[in-house]
N, C-alpha and C positions, 0 to 999 in steps of 0.2 A: 923658394918663397918669393914674395912680392913686396915691394915698397910702395906706399901710397902717400900722395901729397895733395891735399885739398886746396882749392882757391875759389874765390868768387863771393865770399861772404861780405857783409857790410851792414850799414844802417839805412833802413828804408822806412817809409810810412806805410800804414795799413792800406792794402789794396795794390801795392806795388809788386813788382816781380824781380826775382833774382835767378841767376843760373849758376849753380855750383858745378865745378869741375873737379875731377879726381884723376890726376896723372899717375899712372902705375908703371913700375919697372920691375923686371924680373923675367926669367926665362919661361915661367909657367903661367904668365898672365892670362893667356887665352883659355886656360883650363879652369879659371876661377869663376865662381858665382860672385857677383859684386852688388853692393847697394849702399844704403845710407841709414845711419842712426842719428839720433840727436839727444842732447842732454841739457836741460835747463838747470840753473843753479839749485842745488839742494834737492834735485829730483833724480829719479832713476833714469838711466839711459833707455831710450825707447826706439823701437824699429820705425823706420819711415817708409822706405821703399827698397826694392831689390830687382835684379834682373839676372837670369841665368847666363851661361856662357854665350849662347847665341843671341841673347837679348829679346827673344820672342816670348819668354815666360816672365811676366812681371807681377809684382805684388805691392800693395800699398796699405799703409795703416788707414783705418777708417777716417781718422782726423784730417788726412790730407788727400784722400781719394777725390778725384775730380778737379783738384787744384795743382797737384804736383805730377810731374812726369819724369820717370827714370829712363835713361837710354844709355847705350854704350857703343863705342866705336873701337872694336878690337884692333883694327889696323893702326889706330892712333894711341892705343893703350890708355884709353880714357873712358870714364863713366861720368854721366851728367845727371844733375837733378834740376829740372826746370820748375821753379816755384812761382806760381801765379796767385793772385788774390791773397797775398800774405796777410796774416792776422797777428796781433800782438802775442797770442799764445803760441805762435810759431817761433818765438824768440828762444834761441838755444845755440849751443855749439853743435855743429853738424859734423859728423864723422863718416868718412868713407870706410867701407869694410869689405873684406874679401874672405872667401872660404875655398878650400880645395875640395869642394863638393858641388854637386849638380845644382842644388838650390841653396841659397844663403840661409844659414841657421841663425838662431837667436843669440848665439855666442860665437861670432866669427873668429877665425884664427888670426887675422891680420887687420890692423887698424891704421888709419891716417892720424895726423896730429890734431885735426879738427879745425874748423873755420867758423868764426862767430857770425851769427845772423841775428840782428836786432831789428824788431819791427815796432815802431812807435804808433800810438793810437792817434 
């Protein structure tokens, strides 16, 4: 299995950018599909972005497409989420996730602890 630790969240103004990082450990890291979910208070957790093991197959939620970019560096055991043009509706706890599958599912097997992103208007 893999252990995931997110970082990079914070308080920013609308239009600003943040880069989230997810450091992974575990012997099978390079075999995992990885990505990001987010959850706002009293809302369901929603998919944000994902990348397959090689990083060449990516997917994005419509709400972030064109603004967010997911990437991964398997040599560094790290997956990133570059968030540009942030909006107040992006405010949420962002969770790194991993699956022992080729493509990340809607119910990943492994989760990080989450990092708070707050975007003020």
